[in-house]
C-alpha positions in Angstrom: 137.7 90.0 118.8 135.7 89.8 122.6 132.5 89.4 120.8 134.2 86.4 118.2 135.2 84.9 121.7 132.1 84.9 123.3 130.0 83.5 120.4 132.6 80.8 120.1 132.0 80.1 123.7 128.2 80.2 123.5 128.2 77.6 120.3 130.8 75.0 122.3 128.7 75.4 125.1 125.2 74.5 123.2 126.9 71.8 121.2 127.6 70.3 124.6 124.5 70.5 125.5 123.1 68.9 122.5 125.7 66.3 122.9 123.9 65.2 126.6 120.6 65.8 125.2 121.5 63.0 122.4 123.1 60.7 124.9 119.4 61.0 127.1 117.8 59.4 123.4 116.5 62.9 122.4 117.3 63.4 119.3 115.3 65.7 117.8 115.5 68.0 120.7 119.4 67.5 120.5 119.6 68.3 116.8 117.4 71.2 117.3 119.7 72.7 120.1 123.0 72.0 117.8 121.6 73.7 115.3 120.8 76.4 117.2 124.2 76.6 118.8 125.9 76.7 115.2 124.4 80.1 114.8 126.5 82.2 116.6 129.5 80.9 114.9 128.0 81.4 111.7 127.4 84.6 112.5 131.0 85.2 112.9 132.4 83.5 110.3 129.7 85.8 107.7 131.2 89.1 109.5 128.0 90.0 110.8 129.4 90.1 114.7 132.4 92.2 113.7 130.4 95.1 111.5 127.7 95.2 114.9 130.2 95.1 117.5 131.9 98.0 115.4 128.6 99.8 115.4 127.7 99.4 119.1 131.1 100.4 120.7 131.2 103.7 118.3 129.9 106.7 120.9 128.9 109.1 117.5 126.5 106.0 116.8 124.9 106.4 120.2 124.7 110.2 119.9 123.3 109.5 116.2 120.5 107.3 118.2 120.0 109.8 120.8 119.6 112.4 117.9 116.6 110.3 116.4 115.1 110.3 119.7 114.8 113.9 120.1 113.8 114.5 116.8 111.0 111.8 117.2 109.6 113.6 120.4 109.6 116.9 118.8 107.7 115.4 116.2 105.3 113.9 119.0 104.9 117.1 120.6 103.8 119.0 117.6 101.4 116.6 116.7 100.0 116.6 120.2 99.8 120.2 120.5 98.5 120.7 117.0 95.5 118.2 117.7 94.7 120.0 121.0 94.6 123.5 119.3 92.3 122.6 116.1 88.9 124.3 116.5 90.4 126.6 119.5 92.1 129.7 119.3 95.8 130.5 118.9 97.5 133.4 120.0 93.7 135.5 119.9 92.9 134.8 116.2 90.9 131.6 115.7 92.5 128.7 113.6 91.1 128.0 110.1 90.8 124.6 108.3 88.9 122.3 107.5 87.0 122.2 110.9 87.2 125.8 111.3 84.5 128.2 111.1 85.9 130.0 108.2 85.9 127.6 105.9 85.4 128.3 102.1 82.9 125.7 101.4 81.9 123.7 104.6 79.6 121.7 102.8 81.8 120.9 99.7 82.5 117.4 101.4 79.3 116.5 102.2 78.4 113.9 99.7 75.6 115.4 97.3 71.8 113.5 96.8 70.1 113.7 93.9 66.3 114.1 94.1 65.8 110.5 93.1 68.0 109.5 95.7 66.0 111.5 98.4 62.8 109.8 97.3 64.1 106.7 97.5 65.2 106.8 100.8 62.1 108.2 102.6 60.6 105.3 104.3 57.7 103.9 102.3 54.6 102.9 104.4 53.8 99.3 104.7 50.7 97.6 103.2 48.1 95.8 105.7 48.2 92.6 105.6 45.0 90.6 106.2 45.9 89.7 109.8 43.7 91.7 111.9 45.1 93.8 115.4 47.4 95.9 113.2 50.2 93.5 113.0 51.7 92.9 109.3 52.4 89.4 108.5 53.2 90.1 104.7 56.9 89.5 104.8 56.7 85.9 106.4 54.2 84.8 104.3 56.1 86.1 101.5 58.9 83.8 102.9 56.7 80.9 103.8 55.2 80.8 100.2 59.0 81.1 98.9 59.7 77.6 100.7 56.2 75.9 99.4 54.7 76.4 103.0 
């Protein structure tokens, strides 16, 4: 009942401000203020305010939110500890996993390159151009010829 009264009072105040704004010949702003001020009454009429106030004022709902917070905190702590222990020692024994030294096939996830790719990946020696002094202008000459210069 209190929430509905507060929403109705807020809507009445908003409509009053909209009327004053319209009196000052600022009709666009007055219309916008009137639209915003009608929202609380609409929420009361649809029953959303009653539903929300029923949830907010129940202690069991707040206890549920507290338990959710505790669960989230526990998950966060375990993830933090788990990330710090990867690659380290846990109670005297080594942790084995994807990063551990005792992995079954440590190079299994490495990309395999065939003989054709390895040959193509090796850098090819550049051909010497006609210019002297050890500089290679073949790329520049190819671009200029392409553009007809």
